[in-house]
N, CA, C and O atoms as a CHARMM CRD file, in Angstrom:
* protein
*
  380
    1    1 MET  N     -2.66000  10.22800   6.86800 PROA 1      0.00000
    2    1 MET  CA    -3.74100   9.68700   7.63200 PROA 1      0.00000
    3    1 MET  C     -3.18700   9.18100   8.95400 PROA 1      0.00000
    4    1 MET  O     -2.20600   8.43800   8.99000 PROA 1      0.00000
    5    2 MET  N     -3.81700   9.58500  10.01700 PROA 2      0.00000
    6    2 MET  CA    -3.43300   9.13500  11.35300 PROA 2      0.00000
    7    2 MET  C     -4.10500   7.79700  11.62600 PROA 2      0.00000
    8    2 MET  O     -5.30200   7.62900  11.39500 PROA 2      0.00000
    9    3 ASP  N     -3.30700   6.83400  12.12700 PROA 3      0.00000
   10    3 ASP  CA    -3.82200   5.49500  12.38000 PROA 3      0.00000
   11    3 ASP  C     -2.90800   4.81000  13.38600 PROA 3      0.00000
   12    3 ASP  O     -1.88800   5.36800  13.78900 PROA 3      0.00000
   13    4 ILE  N     -3.27400   3.62000  13.78000 PROA 4      0.00000
   14    4 ILE  CA    -2.42200   2.82600  14.66200 PROA 4      0.00000
   15    4 ILE  C     -1.22500   2.34900  13.85100 PROA 4      0.00000
   16    4 ILE  O     -1.38500   1.71900  12.80600 PROA 4      0.00000
   17    5 ALA  N     -0.03500   2.65000  14.33400 PROA 5      0.00000
   18    5 ALA  CA     1.19500   2.32900  13.60400 PROA 5      0.00000
   19    5 ALA  C      1.56000   0.85700  13.77200 PROA 5      0.00000
   20    5 ALA  O      1.24300   0.22000  14.77700 PROA 5      0.00000
   21    6 LEU  N      2.24000   0.34400  12.74500 PROA 6      0.00000
   22    6 LEU  CA     2.77100  -1.01500  12.78200 PROA 6      0.00000
   23    6 LEU  C      4.28300  -0.96300  12.89200 PROA 6      0.00000
   24    6 LEU  O      4.92500  -0.06300  12.34900 PROA 6      0.00000
   25    7 ALA  N      4.84800  -1.93600  13.59900 PROA 7      0.00000
   26    7 ALA  CA     6.30100  -2.06600  13.69800 PROA 7      0.00000
   27    7 ALA  C      6.83100  -2.67700  12.40700 PROA 7      0.00000
   28    7 ALA  O      6.05000  -3.04700  11.53000 PROA 7      0.00000
   29    8 ASP  N      8.14200  -2.78400  12.28400 PROA 8      0.00000
   30    8 ASP  CA     8.76300  -3.35100  11.08400 PROA 8      0.00000
   31    8 ASP  C      8.32600  -4.79100  10.82700 PROA 8      0.00000
   32    8 ASP  O      8.30900  -5.23900   9.68000 PROA 8      0.00000
   33    9 ASN  N      7.97400  -5.51400  11.88200 PROA 9      0.00000
   34    9 ASN  CA     7.52300  -6.89600  11.72000 PROA 9      0.00000
   35    9 ASN  C      6.01500  -6.97200  11.44200 PROA 9      0.00000
   36    9 ASN  O      5.43600  -8.05900  11.45400 PROA 9      0.00000
   37   10 GLU  N      5.39000  -5.83300  11.19400 PROA 10     0.00000
   38   10 GLU  CA     3.96700  -5.67300  10.87000 PROA 10     0.00000
   39   10 GLU  C      3.05100  -6.01500  12.03000 PROA 10     0.00000
   40   10 GLU  O      1.86500  -6.27300  11.82100 PROA 10     0.00000
   41   11 ASP  N      3.57100  -6.02100  13.24200 PROA 11     0.00000
   42   11 ASP  CA     2.75300  -6.17600  14.43200 PROA 11     0.00000
   43   11 ASP  C      2.40200  -4.77300  14.93300 PROA 11     0.00000
   44   11 ASP  O      3.08300  -3.80500  14.59300 PROA 11     0.00000
   45   12 VAL  N      1.36200  -4.66300  15.72700 PROA 12     0.00000
   46   12 VAL  CA     0.95500  -3.36500  16.26800 PROA 12     0.00000
   47   12 VAL  C      2.09100  -2.79300  17.10300 PROA 12     0.00000
   48   12 VAL  O      2.66700  -3.48600  17.94200 PROA 12     0.00000
   49   13 LEU  N      2.40800  -1.52500  16.86800 PROA 13     0.00000
   50   13 LEU  CA     3.48100  -0.85300  17.59600 PROA 13     0.00000
   51   13 LEU  C      2.94500  -0.35500  18.93700 PROA 13     0.00000
   52   13 LEU  O      1.96600   0.39000  18.99300 PROA 13     0.00000
   53   14 ILE  N      3.60500  -0.78200  20.01700 PROA 14     0.00000
   54   14 ILE  CA     3.18100  -0.41000  21.36800 PROA 14     0.00000
   55   14 ILE  C      4.37200   0.20300  22.08300 PROA 14     0.00000
   56   14 ILE  O      5.46800  -0.35700  22.08300 PROA 14     0.00000
   57   15 ARG  N      4.14000   1.37700  22.69900 PROA 15     0.00000
   58   15 ARG  CA     5.15800   2.04500  23.52700 PROA 15     0.00000
   59   15 ARG  C      4.53500   2.39700  24.86600 PROA 15     0.00000
   60   15 ARG  O      3.44000   2.95600  24.92600 PROA 15     0.00000
   61   16 SER  N      5.22300   2.07300  25.91000 PROA 16     0.00000
   62   16 SER  CA     4.76400   2.35500  27.27800 PROA 16     0.00000
   63   16 SER  C      3.36400   1.79800  27.51800 PROA 16     0.00000
   64   16 SER  O      2.57200   2.39500  28.24600 PROA 16     0.00000
   65   17 GLY  N      3.06200   0.66300  26.91100 PROA 17     0.00000
   66   17 GLY  CA     1.77700   0.01300  27.11700 PROA 17     0.00000
   67   17 GLY  C      0.62900   0.55500  26.29400 PROA 17     0.00000
   68   17 GLY  O     -0.50600   0.10800  26.45600 PROA 17     0.00000
   69   18 ASP  N      0.89700   1.51400  25.40700 PROA 18     0.00000
   70   18 ASP  CA    -0.15500   2.11600  24.59000 PROA 18     0.00000
   71   18 ASP  C      0.12200   1.91400  23.10700 PROA 18     0.00000
   72   18 ASP  O      1.27400   1.83600  22.68200 PROA 18     0.00000
   73   19 PHE  N     -0.95800   1.82900  22.32200 PROA 19     0.00000
   74   19 PHE  CA    -0.81800   1.81400  20.87600 PROA 19     0.00000
   75   19 PHE  C     -0.21500   3.13600  20.42700 PROA 19     0.00000
   76   19 PHE  O     -0.52200   4.18700  20.99000 PROA 19     0.00000
   77   20 VAL  N      0.63900   3.08500  19.41900 PROA 20     0.00000
   78   20 VAL  CA     1.24500   4.29800  18.86900 PROA 20     0.00000
   79   20 VAL  C      0.37000   4.78300  17.71500 PROA 20     0.00000
   80   20 VAL  O      0.09900   4.04100  16.77100 PROA 20     0.00000
   81   21 ILE  N     -0.06100   6.02000  17.80300 PROA 21     0.00000
   82   21 ILE  CA    -0.83000   6.66300  16.72800 PROA 21     0.00000
   83   21 ILE  C      0.15100   7.54100  15.96400 PROA 21     0.00000
   84   21 ILE  O      0.86400   8.35100  16.55500 PROA 21     0.00000
   85   22 ASP  N      0.18100   7.37200  14.62700 PROA 22     0.00000
   86   22 ASP  CA     1.15700   8.09200  13.81400 PROA 22     0.00000
   87   22 ASP  C      0.59100   8.30600  12.41700 PROA 22     0.00000
   88   22 ASP  O     -0.47000   7.77700  12.08500 PROA 22     0.00000
   89   23 GLU  N      1.28900   9.07000  11.60700 PROA 23     0.00000
   90   23 GLU  CA     0.93400   9.27000  10.19800 PROA 23     0.00000
   91   23 GLU  C      1.27000   7.97500   9.46900 PROA 23     0.00000
   92   23 GLU  O      2.42500   7.55100   9.46100 PROA 23     0.00000
   93   24 CYS  N      0.27700   7.34800   8.86200 PROA 24     0.00000
   94   24 CYS  CA     0.45900   5.98400   8.34600 PROA 24     0.00000
   95   24 CYS  C      0.14500   5.83200   6.85900 PROA 24     0.00000
   96   24 CYS  O     -0.17100   4.72700   6.41700 PROA 24     0.00000
   97   25 THR  N      0.22200   6.89900   6.08100 PROA 25     0.00000
   98   25 THR  CA    -0.06900   6.78900   4.65300 PROA 25     0.00000
   99   25 THR  C      0.85500   5.77600   3.97900 PROA 25     0.00000
  100   25 THR  O      0.38400   4.92400   3.22500 PROA 25     0.00000
  101   26 ALA  N      2.15400   5.85300   4.23500 PROA 26     0.00000
  102   26 ALA  CA     3.10500   4.91800   3.62100 PROA 26     0.00000
  103   26 ALA  C      2.82900   3.48600   4.06600 PROA 26     0.00000
  104   26 ALA  O      2.96600   2.55200   3.27500 PROA 26     0.00000
  105   27 GLN  N      2.44900   3.31200   5.30300 PROA 27     0.00000
  106   27 GLN  CA     2.10900   1.99300   5.83000 PROA 27     0.00000
  107   27 GLN  C      0.88800   1.42900   5.09700 PROA 27     0.00000
  108   27 GLN  O      0.87900   0.25400   4.73000 PROA 27     0.00000
  109   28 HSD  N     -0.13500   2.25000   4.88100 PROA 28     0.00000
  110   28 HSD  CA    -1.33100   1.81300   4.15800 PROA 28     0.00000
  111   28 HSD  C     -0.99000   1.46200   2.70600 PROA 28     0.00000
  112   28 HSD  O     -1.48100   0.46900   2.16800 PROA 28     0.00000
  113   29 GLN  N     -0.15600   2.27700   2.08700 PROA 29     0.00000
  114   29 GLN  CA     0.24600   1.99800   0.71000 PROA 29     0.00000
  115   29 GLN  C      0.97600   0.66600   0.61800 PROA 29     0.00000
  116   29 GLN  O      0.71200  -0.13000  -0.28300 PROA 29     0.00000
  117   30 GLN  N      1.88700   0.42500   1.54300 PROA 30     0.00000
  118   30 GLN  CA     2.63600  -0.82700   1.56000 PROA 30     0.00000
  119   30 GLN  C      1.68700  -2.01500   1.71500 PROA 30     0.00000
  120   30 GLN  O      1.82500  -3.01600   1.01200 PROA 30     0.00000
  121   31 GLN  N      0.73400  -1.90900   2.62400 PROA 31     0.00000
  122   31 GLN  CA    -0.20800  -3.00200   2.84500 PROA 31     0.00000
  123   31 GLN  C     -1.06700  -3.25900   1.60700 PROA 31     0.00000
  124   31 GLN  O     -1.31900  -4.41200   1.25800 PROA 31     0.00000
  125   32 LEU  N     -1.51400  -2.20100   0.94800 PROA 32     0.00000
  126   32 LEU  CA    -2.30600  -2.37200  -0.27400 PROA 32     0.00000
  127   32 LEU  C     -1.49300  -3.04600  -1.37500 PROA 32     0.00000
  128   32 LEU  O     -2.01100  -3.90100  -2.09300 PROA 32     0.00000
  129   33 ILE  N     -0.22700  -2.66800  -1.51100 PROA 33     0.00000
  130   33 ILE  CA     0.62300  -3.21800  -2.56900 PROA 33     0.00000
  131   33 ILE  C      0.95800  -4.68500  -2.29900 PROA 33     0.00000
  132   33 ILE  O      0.91800  -5.50000  -3.22100 PROA 33     0.00000
  133   34 LEU  N      1.28100  -5.02800  -1.07700 PROA 34     0.00000
  134   34 LEU  CA     1.73700  -6.38300  -0.75800 PROA 34     0.00000
  135   34 LEU  C      0.61800  -7.41700  -0.69700 PROA 34     0.00000
  136   34 LEU  O      0.82900  -8.57300  -1.06200 PROA 34     0.00000
  137   35 ASN  N     -0.56500  -7.01900  -0.24200 PROA 35     0.00000
  138   35 ASN  CA    -1.63700  -7.98200  -0.02200 PROA 35     0.00000
  139   35 ASN  C     -2.44800  -8.24100  -1.28300 PROA 35     0.00000
  140   35 ASN  O     -2.64700  -7.35600  -2.11500 PROA 35     0.00000
  141   36 ASN  N     -2.90700  -9.47400  -1.39600 PROA 36     0.00000
  142   36 ASN  CA    -3.74500  -9.90000  -2.52400 PROA 36     0.00000
  143   36 ASN  C     -5.21200  -9.61500  -2.23100 PROA 36     0.00000
  144   36 ASN  O     -5.60100  -9.43000  -1.07700 PROA 36     0.00000
  145   37 LYS  N     -6.00900  -9.58400  -3.26800 PROA 37     0.00000
  146   37 LYS  CA    -7.45200  -9.50000  -3.07800 PROA 37     0.00000
  147   37 LYS  C     -7.87700 -10.71800  -2.26500 PROA 37     0.00000
  148   37 LYS  O     -7.44900 -11.84000  -2.53400 PROA 37     0.00000
  149   38 GLY  N     -8.71700 -10.48200  -1.27700 PROA 38     0.00000
  150   38 GLY  CA    -9.17300 -11.56100  -0.40500 PROA 38     0.00000
  151   38 GLY  C     -8.39600 -11.68200   0.89000 PROA 38     0.00000
  152   38 GLY  O     -8.84200 -12.37900   1.80100 PROA 38     0.00000
  153   39 ASP  N     -7.24800 -11.02700   1.00300 PROA 39     0.00000
  154   39 ASP  CA    -6.45800 -11.10000   2.23400 PROA 39     0.00000
  155   39 ASP  C     -7.12900 -10.35900   3.39200 PROA 39     0.00000
  156   39 ASP  O     -6.98900 -10.76100   4.54800 PROA 39     0.00000
  157   40 PHE  N     -7.85000  -9.29000   3.09100 PROA 40     0.00000
  158   40 PHE  CA    -8.57200  -8.53600   4.11500 PROA 40     0.00000
  159   40 PHE  C    -10.01700  -9.00700   4.09500 PROA 40     0.00000
  160   40 PHE  O    -10.77900  -8.64600   3.19800 PROA 40     0.00000
  161   41 LYS  N    -10.39200  -9.80200   5.07000 PROA 41     0.00000
  162   41 LYS  CA   -11.72800 -10.41100   5.08100 PROA 41     0.00000
  163   41 LYS  C    -12.84200  -9.37400   5.19400 PROA 41     0.00000
  164   41 LYS  O    -13.94500  -9.60600   4.70000 PROA 41     0.00000
  165   42 GLN  N    -12.57600  -8.23400   5.83600 PROA 42     0.00000
  166   42 GLN  CA   -13.60200  -7.20600   5.97400 PROA 42     0.00000
  167   42 GLN  C    -13.83200  -6.45300   4.66400 PROA 42     0.00000
  168   42 GLN  O    -14.86800  -5.81000   4.49500 PROA 42     0.00000
  169   43 ASN  N    -12.86900  -6.52700   3.73000 PROA 43     0.00000
  170   43 ASN  CA   -13.00900  -5.88900   2.42100 PROA 43     0.00000
  171   43 ASN  C    -12.20800  -6.71700   1.40900 PROA 43     0.00000
  172   43 ASN  O    -11.08800  -6.34400   1.06100 PROA 43     0.00000
  173   44 PRO  N    -12.76400  -7.82500   0.93600 PROA 44     0.00000
  174   44 PRO  CA   -12.00600  -8.76700   0.11000 PROA 44     0.00000
  175   44 PRO  C    -11.68000  -8.29800  -1.30000 PROA 44     0.00000
  176   44 PRO  O    -10.96500  -8.99300  -2.02100 PROA 44     0.00000
  177   45 THR  N    -12.17900  -7.14900  -1.71200 PROA 45     0.00000
  178   45 THR  CA   -11.91300  -6.69000  -3.08400 PROA 45     0.00000
  179   45 THR  C    -10.71700  -5.76500  -3.18900 PROA 45     0.00000
  180   45 THR  O    -10.36800  -5.34500  -4.29200 PROA 45     0.00000
  181   46 ILE  N    -10.06200  -5.42600  -2.05000 PROA 46     0.00000
  182   46 ILE  CA    -8.90400  -4.52900  -2.12200 PROA 46     0.00000
  183   46 ILE  C     -7.60700  -5.32200  -2.13600 PROA 46     0.00000
  184   46 ILE  O     -7.55500  -6.46200  -1.67400 PROA 46     0.00000
  185   47 GLY  N     -6.57500  -4.71000  -2.66700 PROA 47     0.00000
  186   47 GLY  CA    -5.24200  -5.31200  -2.69300 PROA 47     0.00000
  187   47 GLY  C     -4.69200  -5.40500  -4.10300 PROA 47     0.00000
  188   47 GLY  O     -5.44100  -5.57500  -5.06500 PROA 47     0.00000
  189   48 VAL  N     -3.37700  -5.29300  -4.21600 PROA 48     0.00000
  190   48 VAL  CA    -2.70000  -5.34000  -5.50700 PROA 48     0.00000
  191   48 VAL  C     -2.10400  -6.72000  -5.75700 PROA 48     0.00000
  192   48 VAL  O     -2.24700  -7.25900  -6.85400 PROA 48     0.00000
  193   49 GLY  N     -1.44000  -7.30000  -4.76300 PROA 49     0.00000
  194   49 GLY  CA    -0.76700  -8.58000  -4.94400 PROA 49     0.00000
  195   49 GLY  C      0.44400  -8.43400  -5.84100 PROA 49     0.00000
  196   49 GLY  O      0.51600  -9.05600  -6.90100 PROA 49     0.00000
  197   50 VAL  N      1.39600  -7.61500  -5.42300 PROA 50     0.00000
  198   50 VAL  CA     2.55500  -7.25500  -6.24300 PROA 50     0.00000
  199   50 VAL  C      3.33600  -8.46700  -6.72500 PROA 50     0.00000
  200   50 VAL  O      3.97300  -8.40200  -7.77700 PROA 50     0.00000
  201   51 PHE  N      3.30700  -9.55200  -5.99900 PROA 51     0.00000
  202   51 PHE  CA     4.09600 -10.72400  -6.37000 PROA 51     0.00000
  203   51 PHE  C      3.53300 -11.44500  -7.59400 PROA 51     0.00000
  204   51 PHE  O      4.16300 -12.36300  -8.11900 PROA 51     0.00000
  205   52 GLU  N      2.36300 -11.03600  -8.04200 PROA 52     0.00000
  206   52 GLU  CA     1.79000 -11.58000  -9.27600 PROA 52     0.00000
  207   52 GLU  C      2.37800 -10.89600 -10.51900 PROA 52     0.00000
  208   52 GLU  O      2.12500 -11.33100 -11.64200 PROA 52     0.00000
  209   53 TYR  N      3.15500  -9.83800 -10.32000 PROA 53     0.00000
  210   53 TYR  CA     3.67900  -9.01800 -11.41700 PROA 53     0.00000
  211   53 TYR  C      5.18700  -9.14700 -11.53500 PROA 53     0.00000
  212   53 TYR  O      5.87200  -8.13300 -11.66700 PROA 53     0.00000
  213   54 PHE  N      5.72500 -10.34600 -11.49300 PROA 54     0.00000
  214   54 PHE  CA     7.17400 -10.51600 -11.50200 PROA 54     0.00000
  215   54 PHE  C      7.82700 -10.24000 -12.85000 PROA 54     0.00000
  216   54 PHE  O      8.93400  -9.70300 -12.88900 PROA 54     0.00000
  217   55 ASP  N      7.18500 -10.58500 -13.94000 PROA 55     0.00000
  218   55 ASP  CA     7.83500 -10.40600 -15.24200 PROA 55     0.00000
  219   55 ASP  C      7.64000  -8.98400 -15.75600 PROA 55     0.00000
  220   55 ASP  O      6.66200  -8.31600 -15.42000 PROA 55     0.00000
  221   56 ASP  N      8.57700  -8.53700 -16.57000 PROA 56     0.00000
  222   56 ASP  CA     8.60300  -7.15500 -17.03700 PROA 56     0.00000
  223   56 ASP  C      7.42000  -6.78400 -17.91900 PROA 56     0.00000
  224   56 ASP  O      7.06900  -5.60800 -18.00200 PROA 56     0.00000
  225   57 GLU  N      6.80600  -7.74200 -18.57100 PROA 57     0.00000
  226   57 GLU  CA     5.74100  -7.39700 -19.50600 PROA 57     0.00000
  227   57 GLU  C      4.47100  -6.92300 -18.81300 PROA 57     0.00000
  228   57 GLU  O      3.58600  -6.37800 -19.47300 PROA 57     0.00000
  229   58 HSD  N      4.35800  -7.11400 -17.51200 PROA 58     0.00000
  230   58 HSD  CA     3.15800  -6.69500 -16.80200 PROA 58     0.00000
  231   58 HSD  C      3.39100  -5.46800 -15.90800 PROA 58     0.00000
  232   58 HSD  O      2.55300  -5.16800 -15.05800 PROA 58     0.00000
  233   59 MET  N      4.49300  -4.76400 -16.08000 PROA 59     0.00000
  234   59 MET  CA     4.78700  -3.62000 -15.22200 PROA 59     0.00000
  235   59 MET  C      3.77600  -2.48100 -15.40500 PROA 59     0.00000
  236   59 MET  O      3.43200  -1.80400 -14.43700 PROA 59     0.00000
  237   60 ARG  N      3.30800  -2.27000 -16.60700 PROA 60     0.00000
  238   60 ARG  CA     2.27600  -1.24200 -16.81200 PROA 60     0.00000
  239   60 ARG  C      1.00200  -1.61600 -16.08000 PROA 60     0.00000
  240   60 ARG  O      0.33100  -0.76000 -15.50500 PROA 60     0.00000
  241   61 ASP  N      0.67100  -2.91000 -16.10400 PROA 61     0.00000
  242   61 ASP  CA    -0.50500  -3.38600 -15.37800 PROA 61     0.00000
  243   61 ASP  C     -0.33900  -3.15800 -13.88300 PROA 61     0.00000
  244   61 ASP  O     -1.29400  -2.78300 -13.20300 PROA 61     0.00000
  245   62 LEU  N      0.87400  -3.38500 -13.36200 PROA 62     0.00000
  246   62 LEU  CA     1.14600  -3.16300 -11.94200 PROA 62     0.00000
  247   62 LEU  C      0.92400  -1.70300 -11.58400 PROA 62     0.00000
  248   62 LEU  O      0.24200  -1.40600 -10.60300 PROA 62     0.00000
  249   63 ILE  N      1.48200  -0.79600 -12.35600 PROA 63     0.00000
  250   63 ILE  CA     1.34200   0.63700 -12.07600 PROA 63     0.00000
  251   63 ILE  C     -0.12500   1.05000 -12.12600 PROA 63     0.00000
  252   63 ILE  O     -0.58800   1.81300 -11.27800 PROA 63     0.00000
  253   64 ARG  N     -0.85000   0.55000 -13.11400 PROA 64     0.00000
  254   64 ARG  CA    -2.27600   0.87500 -13.24200 PROA 64     0.00000
  255   64 ARG  C     -3.06200   0.32600 -12.05400 PROA 64     0.00000
  256   64 ARG  O     -3.91600   1.02400 -11.50700 PROA 64     0.00000
  257   65 THR  N     -2.78900  -0.90300 -11.65100 PROA 65     0.00000
  258   65 THR  CA    -3.49400  -1.51600 -10.53300 PROA 65     0.00000
  259   65 THR  C     -3.20800  -0.78700  -9.23000 PROA 65     0.00000
  260   65 THR  O     -4.12000  -0.57300  -8.43100 PROA 65     0.00000
  261   66 VAL  N     -1.96100  -0.40300  -9.00300 PROA 66     0.00000
  262   66 VAL  CA    -1.61000   0.35200  -7.79700 PROA 66     0.00000
  263   66 VAL  C     -2.36800   1.67500  -7.78200 PROA 66     0.00000
  264   66 VAL  O     -2.92700   2.05600  -6.75300 PROA 66     0.00000
  265   67 SER  N     -2.39100   2.36500  -8.89100 PROA 67     0.00000
  266   67 SER  CA    -3.10400   3.63900  -8.98100 PROA 67     0.00000
  267   67 SER  C     -4.59500   3.46800  -8.67500 PROA 67     0.00000
  268   67 SER  O     -5.17700   4.26700  -7.94100 PROA 67     0.00000
  269   68 ILE  N     -5.19800   2.44100  -9.23100 PROA 68     0.00000
  270   68 ILE  CA    -6.62700   2.18300  -9.00000 PROA 68     0.00000
  271   68 ILE  C     -6.89200   1.86900  -7.52900 PROA 68     0.00000
  272   68 ILE  O     -7.82900   2.40600  -6.93800 PROA 68     0.00000
  273   69 GLU  N     -6.07700   1.00800  -6.94200 PROA 69     0.00000
  274   69 GLU  CA    -6.28600   0.62000  -5.54100 PROA 69     0.00000
  275   69 GLU  C     -6.06500   1.79500  -4.58600 PROA 69     0.00000
  276   69 GLU  O     -6.80500   1.94600  -3.61400 PROA 69     0.00000
  277   70 PHE  N     -5.06000   2.62400  -4.85300 PROA 70     0.00000
  278   70 PHE  CA    -4.83900   3.80500  -4.01700 PROA 70     0.00000
  279   70 PHE  C     -6.04200   4.73800  -4.10400 PROA 70     0.00000
  280   70 PHE  O     -6.50300   5.24400  -3.08100 PROA 70     0.00000
  281   71 ALA  N     -6.55100   4.97000  -5.29800 PROA 71     0.00000
  282   71 ALA  CA    -7.71700   5.84400  -5.48000 PROA 71     0.00000
  283   71 ALA  C     -8.94600   5.25600  -4.78400 PROA 71     0.00000
  284   71 ALA  O     -9.70900   5.99300  -4.16000 PROA 71     0.00000
  285   72 ARG  N     -9.14600   3.94900  -4.88200 PROA 72     0.00000
  286   72 ARG  CA   -10.27800   3.30000  -4.21600 PROA 72     0.00000
  287   72 ARG  C    -10.18800   3.43700  -2.70300 PROA 72     0.00000
  288   72 ARG  O    -11.20900   3.44400  -2.01600 PROA 72     0.00000
  289   73 ASP  N     -8.96800   3.54800  -2.18300 PROA 73     0.00000
  290   73 ASP  CA    -8.77300   3.68000  -0.74100 PROA 73     0.00000
  291   73 ASP  C     -8.89700   5.13400  -0.28200 PROA 73     0.00000
  292   73 ASP  O     -8.74800   5.42400   0.90500 PROA 73     0.00000
  293   74 GLY  N     -9.16800   6.04500  -1.21100 PROA 74     0.00000
  294   74 GLY  CA    -9.38700   7.44400  -0.84900 PROA 74     0.00000
  295   74 GLY  C     -8.19900   8.35200  -1.04200 PROA 74     0.00000
  296   74 GLY  O     -8.20000   9.47800  -0.54500 PROA 74     0.00000
  297   75 MET  N     -7.19200   7.89800  -1.74800 PROA 75     0.00000
  298   75 MET  CA    -6.00900   8.72900  -1.98100 PROA 75     0.00000
  299   75 MET  C     -6.16000   9.53600  -3.26200 PROA 75     0.00000
  300   75 MET  O     -6.81600   9.11300  -4.21300 PROA 75     0.00000
  301   76 ASP  N     -5.54000  10.69900  -3.25900 PROA 76     0.00000
  302   76 ASP  CA    -5.41500  11.52000  -4.45900 PROA 76     0.00000
  303   76 ASP  C     -4.10200  11.10300  -5.11600 PROA 76     0.00000
  304   76 ASP  O     -3.02600  11.44400  -4.62300 PROA 76     0.00000
  305   77 VAL  N     -4.18300  10.37100  -6.21900 PROA 77     0.00000
  306   77 VAL  CA    -3.00400   9.81300  -6.86900 PROA 77     0.00000
  307   77 VAL  C     -2.48900  10.78900  -7.91600 PROA 77     0.00000
  308   77 VAL  O     -3.15900  11.04700  -8.91600 PROA 77     0.00000
  309   78 GLN  N     -1.30400  11.32600  -7.68600 PROA 78     0.00000
  310   78 GLN  CA    -0.67300  12.23800  -8.62700 PROA 78     0.00000
  311   78 GLN  C      0.20500  11.49600  -9.61400 PROA 78     0.00000
  312   78 GLN  O      0.20200  11.79500 -10.80900 PROA 78     0.00000
  313   79 ASP  N      0.97100  10.51000  -9.10100 PROA 79     0.00000
  314   79 ASP  CA     1.93000   9.81500  -9.96300 PROA 79     0.00000
  315   79 ASP  C      2.35700   8.49900  -9.31500 PROA 79     0.00000
  316   79 ASP  O      2.55800   8.42600  -8.10300 PROA 79     0.00000
  317   80 ILE  N      2.49000   7.47600 -10.13100 PROA 80     0.00000
  318   80 ILE  CA     3.04500   6.18900  -9.71900 PROA 80     0.00000
  319   80 ILE  C      4.10100   5.83100 -10.75800 PROA 80     0.00000
  320   80 ILE  O      3.81700   5.81000 -11.95500 PROA 80     0.00000
  321   81 LYS  N      5.32700   5.54800 -10.29500 PROA 81     0.00000
  322   81 LYS  CA     6.42700   5.22900 -11.21500 PROA 81     0.00000
  323   81 LYS  C      7.16900   4.00300 -10.72000 PROA 81     0.00000
  324   81 LYS  O      7.17700   3.69000  -9.52900 PROA 81     0.00000
  325   82 LEU  N      7.78700   3.32400 -11.65900 PROA 82     0.00000
  326   82 LEU  CA     8.69400   2.23300 -11.35000 PROA 82     0.00000
  327   82 LEU  C     10.06100   2.66100 -11.84400 PROA 82     0.00000
  328   82 LEU  O     10.25200   2.83800 -13.04700 PROA 82     0.00000
  329   83 ASP  N     11.03200   2.83500 -10.92700 PROA 83     0.00000
  330   83 ASP  CA    12.34400   3.32300 -11.35200 PROA 83     0.00000
  331   83 ASP  C     13.19200   2.19000 -11.94000 PROA 83     0.00000
  332   83 ASP  O     12.75900   1.03800 -11.96600 PROA 83     0.00000
  333   84 ALA  N     14.38700   2.51700 -12.40500 PROA 84     0.00000
  334   84 ALA  CA    15.26400   1.56800 -13.08400 PROA 84     0.00000
  335   84 ALA  C     15.66900   0.39600 -12.18400 PROA 84     0.00000
  336   84 ALA  O     15.96500  -0.69400 -12.67400 PROA 84     0.00000
  337   85 ALA  N     15.67900   0.62500 -10.87100 PROA 85     0.00000
  338   85 ALA  CA    16.04600  -0.42400  -9.92300 PROA 85     0.00000
  339   85 ALA  C     14.84900  -1.30000  -9.55000 PROA 85     0.00000
  340   85 ALA  O     14.98600  -2.24900  -8.77700 PROA 85     0.00000
  341   86 GLY  N     13.68300  -0.98300 -10.09700 PROA 86     0.00000
  342   86 GLY  CA    12.48300  -1.76400  -9.80700 PROA 86     0.00000
  343   86 GLY  C     11.75000  -1.33400  -8.55600 PROA 86     0.00000
  344   86 GLY  O     10.92300  -2.08000  -8.03200 PROA 86     0.00000
  345   87 VAL  N     12.04800  -0.13100  -8.06900 PROA 87     0.00000
  346   87 VAL  CA    11.39700   0.39300  -6.87400 PROA 87     0.00000
  347   87 VAL  C     10.17100   1.19900  -7.29100 PROA 87     0.00000
  348   87 VAL  O     10.25400   2.07100  -8.15600 PROA 87     0.00000
  349   88 LEU  N      9.04600   0.90000  -6.67400 PROA 88     0.00000
  350   88 LEU  CA     7.79800   1.58700  -6.96100 PROA 88     0.00000
  351   88 LEU  C      7.76200   2.89100  -6.16900 PROA 88     0.00000
  352   88 LEU  O      7.86000   2.87600  -4.94200 PROA 88     0.00000
  353   89 LYS  N      7.62400   4.00200  -6.85800 PROA 89     0.00000
  354   89 LYS  CA     7.57500   5.32900  -6.23600 PROA 89     0.00000
  355   89 LYS  C      6.17300   5.89000  -6.43200 PROA 89     0.00000
  356   89 LYS  O      5.62900   5.85300  -7.53600 PROA 89     0.00000
  357   90 SER  N      5.59600   6.40700  -5.35900 PROA 90     0.00000
  358   90 SER  CA     4.24300   6.94700  -5.48100 PROA 90     0.00000
  359   90 SER  C      4.17300   8.36500  -4.93600 PROA 90     0.00000
  360   90 SER  O      4.85600   8.73300  -3.98000 PROA 90     0.00000
  361   91 ASN  N      3.33600   9.12600  -5.57200 PROA 91     0.00000
  362   91 ASN  CA     2.97600  10.44800  -5.09900 PROA 91     0.00000
  363   91 ASN  C      1.45700  10.41000  -4.94900 PROA 91     0.00000
  364   91 ASN  O      0.71600  10.86200  -5.82100 PROA 91     0.00000
  365   92 ALA  N      1.01700   9.86100  -3.82300 PROA 92     0.00000
  366   92 ALA  CA    -0.40300   9.69500  -3.55000 PROA 92     0.00000
  367   92 ALA  C     -0.65000   9.92200  -2.06400 PROA 92     0.00000
  368   92 ALA  O      0.04100   9.35700  -1.21700 PROA 92     0.00000
  369   93 TYR  N     -1.63400  10.74800  -1.75800 PROA 93     0.00000
  370   93 TYR  CA    -1.92800  11.09900  -0.36900 PROA 93     0.00000
  371   93 TYR  C     -3.42900  11.11100  -0.15000 PROA 93     0.00000
  372   93 TYR  O     -4.20500  11.35400  -1.07400 PROA 93     0.00000
  373   94 TYR  N     -3.82500  10.84500   1.08800 PROA 94     0.00000
  374   94 TYR  CA    -5.24700  10.87700   1.41500 PROA 94     0.00000
  375   94 TYR  C     -5.77700  12.29800   1.31600 PROA 94     0.00000
  376   94 TYR  O     -5.11000  13.25700   1.70500 PROA 94     0.00000
  377   95 LYS  N     -6.97700  12.41500   0.79200 PROA 95     0.00000
  378   95 LYS  CA    -7.62900  13.72700   0.59700 PROA 95     0.00000
  379   95 LYS  C     -8.04100  14.32000   1.92400 PROA 95     0.00000
  380   95 LYS  O     -8.60200  15.41500   1.96300 PROA 95     0.00000
């Protein structure tokens, strides 16, 4: 999905005085995973809130919630995995 890109500090990326337009699927996924429900005032029902899933017993819930939120955002979710190092891997792209 093409959108306004964010810099590493999550501020709008600007080059030569213009907003940078780039492929931002990974950026959208990151924002959905990190933000809690209610963080986006224009759509308060979206968000995963990954920091609520710190203990191992809720990892299945985390994967399920990420899959649901990605699908609600319009992505075709093929696979969501949590690897041995605790890194969330997704195979989900906008339709």
